[in-house]
N, C-alpha and C positions, 0 to 999 in steps of 0.2 A: 504493500500500500504506500502511495506517495501523496503527500499533501503539499500543495503549492500556494505560496502567498506572494501576490504581486504588490509592488509599490512604485511610486514615481510619477503617477498620472497627475494631471492638473490642467490649468488654463494657460494657454500660450498664444501669442500673436502669430499670425501667418508669417512664415519665414524663420520662426524661432526653432528651438531644439528642446527635446526632452529625452531623458534616459529612464527607461523602465527597468526594474529589477524583479526577479522572481527567485525566491529561495525555496528549495525543495527539502522536505524532511524525508527521513527514511534512509536506507542504505543503498549502496551501489548506484549512486547518481550517474556514474560514468557508463552505465549500461542502458541509459535512457536517451533516446533522441528527445530534443526539446524544441518547442515551437511557440511562436506568438501568433495569435489570431485576433481579429477584431470583428465587431458587429455593431451596426447602427440600426435604429428602428426601421423595421420594414425590409431589412436586407438579411441575406444569409451570412453566417459566420464565414470569414475568409482568412486565409493564411497571409501573414505579412512577413514572415521570416521563420525558417526552420534550420536547425543545426544538428548535425549528426552526433552520435554519442562520442565519437572520437574528436569532434570539433573540426575535422578536416573537410567536411562538405557542408555547403549551405544552399538554401533555396530562397529566392525572393520573387514575388510576382512583379510584372512589369510596372504596376502602379506605384511601387515603392523602391524599385531597383535604383541604386545610386544615391538614394536618400536615407534609407534605413540600413542598419548593420546589426546583426545578431552575433553574440559571442557568449562564451561560457567559461566559468572557472570551476573545474571539477573539484578543486580543493576546498571551495566554499559552497559547493552545492547550489550554485547560482547561475542563472542565465540572464543576459542583458539584451535590451533592444535600444540602440541609439537611434533616435529619430531626428533628422535634420531637415531643413527647408520645409517645415510643416505647412500644410495647406488646410483650408477649412474642410475639405472633403476627407481629411484624415480623422475628423471628429468621430469618435466611437468609444465603446467599451472594449478595452484590450485585455485579452485573456492569455495566460500562460498555460501550456499543455505539455504533457509528458507521455511517452510511449516506450515501453520496454522493447528493446530490439535485439536481434541476433546478428544483424548486419551493421557493422560500424559506420557504413556510409549512407544509411537510410535517411532520406529527407522528404518523405511523403507530405503532401500539402492538403489532403482531404480531411476536413475536420472530423468526419465520421470514423476515421481510422485511429483517432487518438483516444487514449484511455482516461487520463487524469487531467483535471482542469482546476484552475484557480478560480477565485470568486470574481475576478475582473477589476480593472481600474479604469476610471473615466479619463479620457483625453479629449479636451475641447480646444479647438483652434479657432480663434476669432479673426475675422477679416479686417 
């Protein structure tokens, strides 16, 4: 069982930056792929960054590529999402997710494939 706690959300002006953090409880953090997803009202939950258990592979959708960066510190059981050049359309609740994997390069982006979820943190970007 893994429990995930996100932090770092808030209100920021367009063009600004935020860094989200997610701390995972439990053992064997390095055997979990980690991901960040977001959801705004009336939309489906979408991936904004996935990192493999080894940290060697990442995935970003085109909507955030070159603006967002996911990283992990296995020694601290923590995954980060650095968000730069934020736009009003980035406004959403951001969720941290974890999935136990047997392939160290797994970076799947379908939300239905992920097992554990945090409670979410609100990110609001004003224009």
